MARLOTOR-930753 format. One record per residue (C-alpha): residue number from 1; x, y, z. Coordinates in nm, 4 decimals. Example, Ala and Ser with C-alpha at 12.3 -4.5 7.8 and 13.67 -1.06 7.14 Angstrom:
+-----+----------+----------+----------+
!   n !        x !        y !        z !
+-----+----------+----------+----------+
!   1 !   1.2300 !  -0.4500 !   0.7800 !
!   2 !   1.3670 !  -0.1060 !   0.7140 !
+-----+----------+----------+----------+
This chain:
+-----+----------+----------+----------+
!   n !        x !        y !        z !
+-----+----------+----------+----------+
!   1 !   5.3668 !  27.1096 !  13.2240 !
!   2 !   5.1725 !  26.8490 !  13.0255 !
!   3 !   5.3324 !  26.7630 !  12.6941 !
!   4 !   5.0376 !  26.7056 !  12.4614 !
!   5 !   5.2631 !  26.5208 !  12.2172 !
!   6 !   5.2961 !  26.2333 !  12.4628 !
!   7 !   5.0096 !  25.9943 !  12.5358 !
!   8 !   4.9223 !  25.7482 !  12.8103 !
!   9 !   4.6756 !  25.4660 !  12.7398 !
!  10 !   4.5340 !  25.2661 !  13.0308 !
!  11 !   4.3466 !  24.9425 !  12.9653 !
!  12 !   4.1743 !  24.6591 !  13.1486 !
!  13 !   4.1945 !  24.3168 !  12.9871 !
!  14 !   3.9584 !  24.0177 !  13.0073 !
!  15 !   3.6449 !  24.2201 !  13.0717 !
!  16 !   3.3312 !  24.0054 !  13.0893 !
!  17 !   3.0925 !  23.8359 !  13.3287 !
!  18 !   3.3598 !  23.5946 !  13.4541 !
!  19 !   3.5588 !  23.8808 !  13.6052 !
!  20 !   3.2832 !  24.1307 !  13.6795 !
!  21 !   3.4007 !  24.2087 !  14.0327 !
!  22 !   3.7655 !  24.2386 !  13.9368 !
!  23 !   3.6770 !  24.4676 !  13.6470 !
!  24 !   3.4844 !  24.6962 !  13.8808 !
!  25 !   3.7786 !  24.7131 !  14.1179 !
!  26 !   4.0255 !  24.7933 !  13.8400 !
!  27 !   3.7954 !  25.0585 !  13.6963 !
!  28 !   3.7793 !  25.2226 !  14.0366 !
!  29 !   4.1584 !  25.2108 !  14.0645 !
!  30 !   4.2122 !  25.3644 !  13.7216 !
!  31 !   3.9514 !  25.6309 !  13.7914 !
!  32 !   4.1139 !  25.7148 !  14.1239 !
!  33 !   4.4499 !  25.7477 !  13.9472 !
!  34 !   4.3291 !  25.9510 !  13.6493 !
!  35 !   4.0066 !  26.1220 !  13.7497 !
!  36 !   3.8383 !  26.0094 !  13.4291 !
!  37 !   3.6728 !  25.7103 !  13.2666 !
!  38 !   3.9027 !  25.7505 !  12.9670 !
!  39 !   4.0230 !  25.3903 !  12.9654 !
!  40 !   4.0078 !  25.0926 !  12.7299 !
!  41 !   3.8045 !  24.7853 !  12.8214 !
!  42 !   3.9102 !  24.4696 !  12.6365 !
!  43 !   3.6018 !  24.2499 !  12.6251 !
!  44 !   3.5913 !  23.8700 !  12.5889 !
!  45 !   3.2478 !  23.7581 !  12.4594 !
!  46 !   3.2585 !  23.4099 !  12.6177 !
!  47 !   3.5578 !  23.3593 !  12.8442 !
!  48 !   3.6735 !  22.9949 !  12.8216 !
!  49 !   3.3178 !  22.9084 !  12.7070 !
!  50 !   3.2041 !  22.9566 !  13.0659 !
!  51 !   3.0680 !  23.3120 !  13.0769 !
!  52 !   2.8750 !  23.4108 !  12.7634 !
!  53 !   2.8133 !  23.7825 !  12.7548 !
!  54 !   2.5126 !  23.7238 !  12.5300 !
!  55 !   2.3304 !  23.5535 !  12.8199 !
!  56 !   2.4150 !  23.8069 !  13.0893 !
!  57 !   2.1894 !  24.1055 !  13.0358 !
!  58 !   2.2987 !  24.2698 !  13.3610 !
!  59 !   2.6643 !  24.2756 !  13.2614 !
!  60 !   2.5754 !  24.3819 !  12.9075 !
!  61 !   2.3879 !  24.6791 !  13.0537 !
!  62 !   2.6941 !  24.7683 !  13.2596 !
!  63 !   2.9140 !  24.7476 !  12.9521 !
!  64 !   2.6872 !  24.9837 !  12.7607 !
!  65 !   2.6827 !  25.2253 !  13.0538 !
!  66 !   3.0626 !  25.2179 !  13.0757 !
!  67 !   3.0839 !  25.2865 !  12.7044 !
!  68 !   2.8488 !  25.5813 !  12.7437 !
!  69 !   3.0689 !  25.7114 !  13.0272 !
!  70 !   3.3658 !  25.7287 !  12.7927 !
!  71 !   3.5332 !  25.3880 !  12.8167 !
!  72 !   3.6685 !  25.2600 !  12.4875 !
!  73 !   3.5347 !  24.9114 !  12.4121 !
!  74 !   3.7728 !  24.6780 !  12.2287 !
!  75 !   3.7188 !  24.3219 !  12.1103 !
!  76 !   3.9577 !  24.0847 !  12.2903 !
!  77 !   3.9180 !  23.7500 !  12.1159 !
!  78 !   3.6088 !  23.5344 !  12.1489 !
!  79 !   3.6807 !  23.2830 !  12.4248 !
!  80 !   4.0452 !  23.3670 !  12.5144 !
!  81 !   4.1261 !  22.9942 !  12.5118 !
!  82 !   4.3846 !  22.8427 !  12.2795 !
!  83 !   4.2183 !  22.5375 !  12.1264 !
!  84 !   4.4514 !  22.5027 !  11.8265 !
!  85 !   4.7087 !  22.2367 !  11.7527 !
!  86 !   5.0341 !  22.4175 !  11.6793 !
!  87 !   5.2625 !  22.2630 !  11.4207 !
!  88 !   5.5339 !  22.5258 !  11.3785 !
!  89 !   5.8210 !  22.5207 !  11.6253 !
!  90 !   5.8021 !  22.8934 !  11.7019 !
!  91 !   5.4223 !  22.8941 !  11.7342 !
!  92 !   5.4399 !  22.5953 !  11.9685 !
!  93 !   5.7045 !  22.7681 !  12.1794 !
!  94 !   5.4933 !  23.0828 !  12.2131 !
!  95 !   5.1836 !  22.8802 !  12.2977 !
!  96 !   5.3678 !  22.6938 !  12.5750 !
!  97 !   5.5791 !  22.9715 !  12.7231 !
!  98 !   5.4156 !  23.3084 !  12.6460 !
!  99 !   5.0784 !  23.2289 !  12.8023 !
! 100 !   4.8906 !  22.9681 !  13.0040 !
! 101 !   4.6848 !  22.8245 !  12.7191 !
! 102 !   4.5203 !  23.1560 !  12.6358 !
! 103 !   4.6663 !  23.2523 !  12.2966 !
! 104 !   4.3339 !  23.1992 !  12.1195 !
! 105 !   4.4243 !  23.3646 !  11.7875 !
! 106 !   4.7733 !  23.2170 !  11.7544 !
! 107 !   4.6746 !  22.9034 !  11.5630 !
! 108 !   4.3394 !  22.9882 !  11.4032 !
! 109 !   4.2776 !  22.9563 !  11.0322 !
! 110 !   4.1805 !  23.2690 !  10.8431 !
! 111 !   3.8227 !  23.1430 !  10.8096 !
! 112 !   3.7804 !  23.0681 !  11.1796 !
! 113 !   3.9453 !  23.3959 !  11.2779 !
! 114 !   3.7075 !  23.5852 !  11.0478 !
! 115 !   3.4083 !  23.4138 !  11.2070 !
! 116 !   3.5150 !  23.5008 !  11.5609 !
! 117 !   3.6006 !  23.8578 !  11.4673 !
! 118 !   3.2656 !  23.9102 !  11.2954 !
! 119 !   3.0623 !  23.7500 !  11.5720 !
! 120 !   3.2480 !  23.9299 !  11.8488 !
! 121 !   3.2276 !  24.2673 !  11.6842 !
! 122 !   2.8571 !  24.2255 !  11.6065 !
! 123 !   2.7823 !  24.1312 !  11.9677 !
! 124 !   2.9680 !  24.4285 !  12.1149 !
! 125 !   2.8205 !  24.6719 !  11.8644 !
! 126 !   2.4739 !  24.5450 !  11.9452 !
! 127 !   2.5362 !  24.5952 !  12.3182 !
! 128 !   2.7036 !  24.9361 !  12.3019 !
! 129 !   2.5280 !  25.0844 !  12.0007 !
! 130 !   2.8701 !  25.2006 !  11.8790 !
! 131 !   3.1154 !  25.0849 !  11.6145 !
! 132 !   3.3921 !  24.8632 !  11.7510 !
! 133 !   3.7105 !  24.9746 !  11.5815 !
! 134 !   3.9815 !  24.7839 !  11.7675 !
! 135 !   4.0919 !  24.4266 !  11.8224 !
! 136 !   4.3619 !  24.3023 !  12.0582 !
! 137 !   4.4313 !  23.9293 !  12.0587 !
! 138 !   4.4383 !  23.7356 !  12.3864 !
! 139 !   4.7932 !  23.7200 !  12.5221 !
! 140 !   4.8865 !  23.9597 !  12.2370 !
! 141 !   4.9505 !  23.6580 !  12.0113 !
! 142 !   4.8587 !  23.6498 !  11.6407 !
! 143 !   4.9059 !  23.3766 !  11.3840 !
! 144 !   4.9047 !  23.4314 !  11.0083 !
! 145 !   4.5365 !  23.3401 !  10.9876 !
! 146 !   4.4505 !  23.6063 !  11.2450 !
! 147 !   4.6567 !  23.8709 !  11.0665 !
! 148 !   4.4920 !  23.7906 !  10.7336 !
! 149 !   4.1463 !  23.7983 !  10.8904 !
! 150 !   4.2143 !  24.1304 !  11.0612 !
! 151 !   4.3205 !  24.2854 !  10.7331 !
! 152 !   3.9973 !  24.1665 !  10.5679 !
! 153 !   3.7724 !  24.2902 !  10.8486 !
! 154 !   3.9276 !  24.6374 !  10.8401 !
! 155 !   3.9670 !  24.7011 !  11.2093 !
! 156 !   4.1164 !  25.0420 !  11.2766 !
! 157 !   4.3933 !  24.9090 !  11.4992 !
! 158 !   4.5462 !  24.6029 !  11.6583 !
! 159 !   4.8122 !  24.5690 !  11.9256 !
! 160 !   5.0817 !  24.3293 !  12.0402 !
! 161 !   5.3413 !  24.3591 !  12.3167 !
! 162 !   5.5606 !  24.5976 !  12.1192 !
! 163 !   5.3448 !  24.8001 !  11.8845 !
! 164 !   5.0056 !  24.9240 !  11.7680 !
! 165 !   4.9339 !  24.9018 !  11.3963 !
! 166 !   4.6650 !  24.9476 !  11.1319 !
! 167 !   4.5753 !  24.5999 !  11.0016 !
! 168 !   4.4585 !  24.6972 !  10.6531 !
! 169 !   4.8026 !  24.8178 !  10.5445 !
! 170 !   5.0323 !  24.7317 !  10.8353 !
! 171 !   5.1152 !  25.0949 !  10.9114 !
! 172 !   5.2668 !  25.1299 !  11.2568 !
! 173 !   5.0788 !  25.3694 !  11.4814 !
! 174 !   5.2843 !  25.3382 !  11.7995 !
! 175 !   5.5859 !  25.1458 !  11.9231 !
! 176 !   5.7091 !  25.0547 !  12.2689 !
! 177 !   5.6524 !  24.7794 !  12.5260 !
! 178 !   5.3229 !  24.7371 !  12.7092 !
! 179 !   5.3628 !  24.7692 !  13.0855 !
! 180 !   5.1694 !  24.4844 !  13.2442 !
! 181 !   5.1833 !  24.2721 !  13.5554 !
! 182 !   5.1744 !  23.8985 !  13.6324 !
! 183 !   5.0117 !  23.7209 !  13.9233 !
! 184 !   5.0422 !  23.3514 !  13.8319 !
! 185 !   5.3551 !  23.2882 !  14.0373 !
! 186 !   5.5796 !  23.4669 !  14.2836 !
! 187 !   5.8632 !  23.4754 !  14.0319 !
! 188 !   5.6431 !  23.6295 !  13.7623 !
! 189 !   5.5034 !  23.8803 !  14.0098 !
! 190 !   5.8477 !  23.9952 !  14.1197 !
! 191 !   5.9644 !  24.0151 !  13.7589 !
! 192 !   5.6677 !  24.2279 !  13.6561 !
! 193 !   5.7132 !  24.4581 !  13.9550 !
! 194 !   6.0761 !  24.5031 !  13.8580 !
! 195 !   5.9889 !  24.5761 !  13.4963 !
! 196 !   5.7266 !  24.8324 !  13.5951 !
! 197 !   5.9756 !  25.0099 !  13.8218 !
! 198 !   6.2304 !  25.0155 !  13.5404 !
! 199 !   5.9713 !  25.1348 !  13.2895 !
! 200 !   5.8766 !  25.4277 !  13.5123 !
! 201 !   6.2317 !  25.5544 !  13.4652 !
! 202 !   6.3269 !  25.4327 !  13.1200 !
! 203 !   6.0064 !  25.5146 !  12.9315 !
! 204 !   5.9681 !  25.8724 !  13.0503 !
! 205 !   6.0591 !  25.9999 !  12.7049 !
! 206 !   5.8493 !  25.7430 !  12.5188 !
! 207 !   5.5813 !  25.9218 !  12.3171 !
! 208 !   5.3175 !  25.6515 !  12.3641 !
! 209 !   5.3027 !  25.4609 !  12.6938 !
! 210 !   5.0581 !  25.1700 !  12.7281 !
! 211 !   4.9525 !  25.0249 !  13.0631 !
! 212 !   4.7515 !  24.7016 !  13.0820 !
! 213 !   4.5833 !  24.5693 !  13.3967 !
! 214 !   4.4374 !  24.2189 !  13.4309 !
! 215 !   4.1816 !  24.0674 !  13.6705 !
! 216 !   4.4534 !  23.8640 !  13.8417 !
! 217 !   4.6260 !  24.1852 !  13.9468 !
! 218 !   4.3518 !  24.2386 !  14.2045 !
! 219 !   4.4691 !  23.9311 !  14.3971 !
! 220 !   4.7929 !  24.0952 !  14.5117 !
! 221 !   4.8066 !  24.4365 !  14.6814 !
! 222 !   5.1625 !  24.4951 !  14.5625 !
! 223 !   5.0469 !  24.4727 !  14.2011 !
! 224 !   4.7666 !  24.7238 !  14.2529 !
! 225 !   5.0116 !  24.9564 !  14.4252 !
! 226 !   5.2546 !  24.9252 !  14.1346 !
! 227 !   4.9808 !  24.9997 !  13.8807 !
! 228 !   4.8930 !  25.3164 !  14.0708 !
! 229 !   5.2574 !  25.4207 !  14.0969 !
! 230 !   5.3124 !  25.3619 !  13.7270 !
! 231 !   5.0129 !  25.5673 !  13.6185 !
! 232 !   5.1170 !  25.8460 !  13.8566 !
! 233 !   5.4686 !  25.8476 !  13.7111 !
! 234 !   5.3455 !  25.9297 !  13.3603 !
! 235 !   5.0453 !  26.1504 !  13.4332 !
! 236 !   5.2456 !  26.4773 !  13.4625 !
! 237 !   5.3976 !  26.4395 !  13.1159 !
! 238 !   5.1590 !  26.2211 !  12.9137 !
! 239 !   4.8053 !  26.3090 !  12.8085 !
! 240 !   4.5543 !  26.0391 !  12.8964 !
! 241 !   4.4266 !  25.9034 !  12.5653 !
! 242 !   4.2483 !  25.6169 !  12.3950 !
! 243 !   4.3607 !  25.3964 !  12.1112 !
! 244 !   4.1180 !  25.5808 !  11.8853 !
! 245 !   4.3190 !  25.8988 !  11.9492 !
! 246 !   4.6249 !  25.7290 !  11.8004 !
! 247 !   4.4271 !  25.6350 !  11.4921 !
! 248 !   4.2795 !  25.9823 !  11.4528 !
! 249 !   4.5807 !  26.1963 !  11.5383 !
! 250 !   4.8714 !  25.9577 !  11.4897 !
! 251 !   5.1515 !  25.8735 !  11.7301 !
+-----+----------+----------+----------+
Protein backbone atom coordinates (compact mmCIF):
# COMPACT_ATOMS: atom_id res chain seq x y z
CA UNK A 1 0.00 0.00 0.00
CA UNK A 2 1.30 3.47 -0.88
CA UNK A 3 2.69 5.35 2.09
CA UNK A 4 1.71 8.96 1.45
CA UNK A 5 4.32 10.14 3.95
CA UNK A 6 7.09 9.08 1.59
CA UNK A 7 7.86 10.96 -1.62
CA UNK A 8 9.71 10.22 -4.85
CA UNK A 9 10.99 13.10 -6.99
CA UNK A 10 12.19 12.39 -10.53
CA UNK A 11 14.12 15.03 -12.45
CA UNK A 12 15.86 15.59 -15.77
CA UNK A 13 18.91 17.84 -15.72
CA UNK A 14 20.42 20.04 -18.45
CA UNK A 15 17.18 20.65 -20.31
CA UNK A 16 17.59 23.02 -23.26
CA UNK A 17 18.03 23.14 -27.01
CA UNK A 18 21.47 21.50 -26.85
CA UNK A 19 19.95 18.27 -25.54
CA UNK A 20 16.47 18.43 -27.04
CA UNK A 21 16.47 14.84 -28.32
CA UNK A 22 17.91 13.40 -25.13
CA UNK A 23 15.37 15.30 -23.05
CA UNK A 24 12.53 13.87 -25.11
CA UNK A 25 13.86 10.36 -24.64
CA UNK A 26 14.23 10.78 -20.87
CA UNK A 27 10.75 12.27 -20.59
CA UNK A 28 9.36 9.25 -22.38
CA UNK A 29 11.27 6.93 -20.05
CA UNK A 30 10.05 8.69 -16.92
CA UNK A 31 6.49 8.74 -18.24
CA UNK A 32 6.65 5.04 -19.05
CA UNK A 33 7.89 4.35 -15.51
CA UNK A 34 5.42 6.59 -13.68
CA UNK A 35 2.42 7.09 -15.94
CA UNK A 36 2.49 10.83 -15.34
CA UNK A 37 4.28 14.00 -16.39
CA UNK A 38 4.91 14.81 -12.74
CA UNK A 39 8.65 15.36 -13.13
CA UNK A 40 11.10 18.22 -12.68
CA UNK A 41 12.88 19.72 -15.68
CA UNK A 42 16.09 21.57 -14.82
CA UNK A 43 16.55 24.15 -17.56
CA UNK A 44 19.83 25.76 -18.66
CA UNK A 45 19.13 29.06 -20.50
CA UNK A 46 22.30 28.98 -22.64
CA UNK A 47 24.25 25.75 -22.29
CA UNK A 48 28.00 26.50 -22.58
CA UNK A 49 27.03 29.67 -24.52
CA UNK A 50 26.20 27.45 -27.48
CA UNK A 51 22.43 26.94 -27.28
CA UNK A 52 20.53 30.06 -26.18
CA UNK A 53 16.97 29.22 -25.29
CA UNK A 54 15.97 32.81 -26.03
CA UNK A 55 16.71 32.24 -29.74
CA UNK A 56 14.98 28.88 -30.09
CA UNK A 57 11.27 29.55 -30.26
CA UNK A 58 10.46 25.93 -31.11
CA UNK A 59 12.11 24.59 -27.97
CA UNK A 60 10.62 27.40 -25.88
CA UNK A 61 7.17 26.36 -27.11
CA UNK A 62 7.92 22.77 -26.10
CA UNK A 63 9.03 23.91 -22.67
CA UNK A 64 5.81 25.84 -22.14
CA UNK A 65 3.77 22.84 -23.29
CA UNK A 66 5.64 20.55 -20.90
CA UNK A 67 5.01 22.99 -18.08
CA UNK A 68 1.31 23.03 -18.93
CA UNK A 69 1.32 19.22 -18.88
CA UNK A 70 2.49 19.24 -15.28
CA UNK A 71 6.29 19.26 -15.45
CA UNK A 72 7.93 21.40 -12.81
CA UNK A 73 10.34 23.90 -14.38
CA UNK A 74 13.45 24.72 -12.36
CA UNK A 75 16.28 27.11 -13.14
CA UNK A 76 19.57 25.20 -13.51
CA UNK A 77 22.26 27.87 -13.75
CA UNK A 78 22.70 30.10 -16.78
CA UNK A 79 25.35 28.47 -18.96
CA UNK A 80 26.38 25.45 -16.81
CA UNK A 81 30.04 26.26 -17.50
CA UNK A 82 32.51 27.06 -14.74
CA UNK A 83 34.35 30.18 -15.88
CA UNK A 84 35.65 31.23 -12.45
CA UNK A 85 39.19 31.22 -11.12
CA UNK A 86 39.12 29.32 -7.84
CA UNK A 87 41.46 30.49 -5.12
CA UNK A 88 40.43 28.39 -2.13
CA UNK A 89 41.92 24.92 -1.84
CA UNK A 90 38.58 23.20 -1.22
CA UNK A 91 36.79 25.10 -3.99
CA UNK A 92 39.58 24.25 -6.41
CA UNK A 93 39.40 20.58 -5.44
CA UNK A 94 35.64 20.46 -6.03
CA UNK A 95 35.98 22.27 -9.35
CA UNK A 96 38.60 19.77 -10.56
CA UNK A 97 37.21 16.52 -9.18
CA UNK A 98 33.45 16.89 -8.64
CA UNK A 99 32.60 17.89 -12.21
CA UNK A 100 34.08 18.32 -15.68
CA UNK A 101 34.26 22.11 -15.67
CA UNK A 102 30.53 22.55 -15.12
CA UNK A 103 30.26 23.95 -11.58
CA UNK A 104 29.08 27.34 -12.83
CA UNK A 105 27.93 28.77 -9.48
CA UNK A 106 30.87 27.54 -7.40
CA UNK A 107 33.09 30.59 -7.86
CA UNK A 108 30.70 33.41 -8.78
CA UNK A 109 30.55 36.66 -6.86
CA UNK A 110 27.27 37.57 -5.22
CA UNK A 111 26.67 40.28 -7.83
CA UNK A 112 27.26 37.99 -10.81
CA UNK A 113 25.20 35.21 -9.24
CA UNK A 114 22.32 37.65 -8.69
CA UNK A 115 22.46 38.73 -12.33
CA UNK A 116 22.34 35.17 -13.65
CA UNK A 117 19.57 34.18 -11.26
CA UNK A 118 17.45 37.19 -12.21
CA UNK A 119 18.00 36.81 -15.94
CA UNK A 120 17.40 33.07 -15.90
CA UNK A 121 14.28 33.28 -13.82
CA UNK A 122 12.86 36.11 -15.95
CA UNK A 123 13.46 34.13 -19.15
CA UNK A 124 11.78 30.97 -17.87
CA UNK A 125 8.85 32.87 -16.39
CA UNK A 126 8.35 34.66 -19.68
CA UNK A 127 8.34 31.33 -21.55
CA UNK A 128 6.13 29.35 -19.17
CA UNK A 129 3.88 32.11 -17.87
CA UNK A 130 4.44 30.70 -14.38
CA UNK A 131 6.53 31.68 -11.37
CA UNK A 132 9.84 29.84 -11.15
CA UNK A 133 10.31 28.93 -7.52
CA UNK A 134 13.34 26.64 -7.56
CA UNK A 135 17.03 26.81 -8.38
CA UNK A 136 19.49 23.93 -8.53
CA UNK A 137 23.10 24.79 -9.32
CA UNK A 138 24.96 22.94 -12.08
CA UNK A 139 26.83 19.96 -10.63
CA UNK A 140 25.06 20.76 -7.32
CA UNK A 141 27.93 23.12 -6.42
CA UNK A 142 27.43 26.45 -4.63
CA UNK A 143 29.96 29.03 -3.54
CA UNK A 144 29.34 31.68 -0.89
CA UNK A 145 28.39 34.23 -3.54
CA UNK A 146 25.73 31.88 -4.92
CA UNK A 147 24.32 31.17 -1.46
CA UNK A 148 24.12 34.87 -0.65
CA UNK A 149 22.47 35.63 -3.99
CA UNK A 150 19.93 32.84 -3.54
CA UNK A 151 18.96 34.18 -0.14
CA UNK A 152 18.41 37.65 -1.63
CA UNK A 153 16.35 36.40 -4.58
CA UNK A 154 14.03 34.41 -2.31
CA UNK A 155 13.80 31.20 -4.26
CA UNK A 156 11.53 28.70 -2.55
CA UNK A 157 14.10 25.90 -2.60
CA UNK A 158 17.57 24.87 -3.64
CA UNK A 159 19.23 21.47 -3.73
CA UNK A 160 22.66 19.89 -3.47
CA UNK A 161 23.73 16.24 -3.44
CA UNK A 162 22.60 15.68 0.14
CA UNK A 163 19.71 17.98 0.91
CA UNK A 164 16.97 20.36 -0.19
CA UNK A 165 16.69 23.64 1.70
CA UNK A 166 14.91 27.00 1.78
CA UNK A 167 17.50 29.66 0.87
CA UNK A 168 15.96 32.61 2.70
CA UNK A 169 16.49 31.07 6.14
CA UNK A 170 18.45 27.87 5.48
CA UNK A 171 15.67 25.61 6.76
CA UNK A 172 16.21 22.03 5.62
CA UNK A 173 13.30 20.60 3.68
CA UNK A 174 14.66 17.15 2.87
CA UNK A 175 17.83 15.16 3.44
CA UNK A 176 19.35 12.17 1.69
CA UNK A 177 21.59 11.49 -1.31
CA UNK A 178 20.47 12.12 -4.88
CA UNK A 179 20.51 8.96 -6.98
CA UNK A 180 22.16 9.82 -10.29
CA UNK A 181 24.20 8.12 -12.95
CA UNK A 182 27.47 8.85 -14.78
CA UNK A 183 28.37 8.18 -18.38
CA UNK A 184 31.73 9.94 -18.82
CA UNK A 185 33.85 6.84 -18.28
CA UNK A 186 33.43 3.11 -17.79
CA UNK A 187 34.61 3.37 -14.19
CA UNK A 188 32.11 6.12 -13.38
CA UNK A 189 29.33 4.21 -15.11
CA UNK A 190 30.00 1.04 -13.13
CA UNK A 191 30.25 3.03 -9.90
CA UNK A 192 26.93 4.76 -10.50
CA UNK A 193 25.23 1.48 -11.39
CA UNK A 194 26.52 0.00 -8.16
CA UNK A 195 25.33 2.97 -6.12
CA UNK A 196 21.87 2.85 -7.67
CA UNK A 197 21.57 -0.86 -6.89
CA UNK A 198 22.63 -0.21 -3.30
CA UNK A 199 20.26 2.74 -3.00
CA UNK A 200 17.32 0.62 -4.12
CA UNK A 201 17.87 -1.47 -0.99
CA UNK A 202 19.27 1.00 1.51
CA UNK A 203 16.95 3.95 0.87
CA UNK A 204 13.67 2.07 1.04
CA UNK A 205 12.85 3.72 4.35
CA UNK A 206 14.05 7.18 3.30
CA UNK A 207 11.13 9.61 3.42
CA UNK A 208 12.27 11.66 0.43
CA UNK A 209 14.00 9.91 -2.48
CA UNK A 210 15.41 12.02 -5.33
CA UNK A 211 16.31 10.59 -8.74
CA UNK A 212 18.20 12.67 -11.30
CA UNK A 213 18.68 11.71 -14.95
CA UNK A 214 21.09 13.46 -17.34
CA UNK A 215 21.29 13.62 -21.15
CA UNK A 216 24.43 11.48 -21.13
CA UNK A 217 22.47 8.63 -19.58
CA UNK A 218 20.79 8.06 -22.94
CA UNK A 219 24.12 6.99 -24.45
CA UNK A 220 24.26 3.74 -22.47
CA UNK A 221 21.38 1.23 -22.35
CA UNK A 222 22.51 -0.09 -18.98
CA UNK A 223 22.03 3.36 -17.45
CA UNK A 224 18.51 3.71 -18.84
CA UNK A 225 17.69 0.24 -17.54
CA UNK A 226 19.01 1.16 -14.09
CA UNK A 227 16.96 4.37 -14.01
CA UNK A 228 13.83 2.37 -14.79
CA UNK A 229 14.65 -0.25 -12.16
CA UNK A 230 15.30 2.42 -9.55
CA UNK A 231 12.03 4.24 -10.16
CA UNK A 232 10.16 0.92 -10.09
CA UNK A 233 11.76 0.02 -6.76
CA UNK A 234 10.32 3.08 -5.01
CA UNK A 235 6.99 3.48 -6.77
CA UNK A 236 5.07 1.03 -4.51
CA UNK A 237 6.00 2.90 -1.33
CA UNK A 238 6.71 6.51 -2.34
CA UNK A 239 4.22 9.01 -3.74
CA UNK A 240 5.44 10.68 -6.91
CA UNK A 241 5.90 14.35 -6.05
CA UNK A 242 7.51 17.60 -7.09
CA UNK A 243 9.88 19.84 -5.21
CA UNK A 244 7.02 22.30 -4.74
CA UNK A 245 5.21 19.60 -2.73
CA UNK A 246 8.10 19.56 -0.26
CA UNK A 247 7.87 23.32 0.12
CA UNK A 248 4.10 23.28 0.55
CA UNK A 249 3.68 20.21 2.73
CA UNK A 250 7.14 19.73 4.21
CA UNK A 251 9.30 16.62 4.23
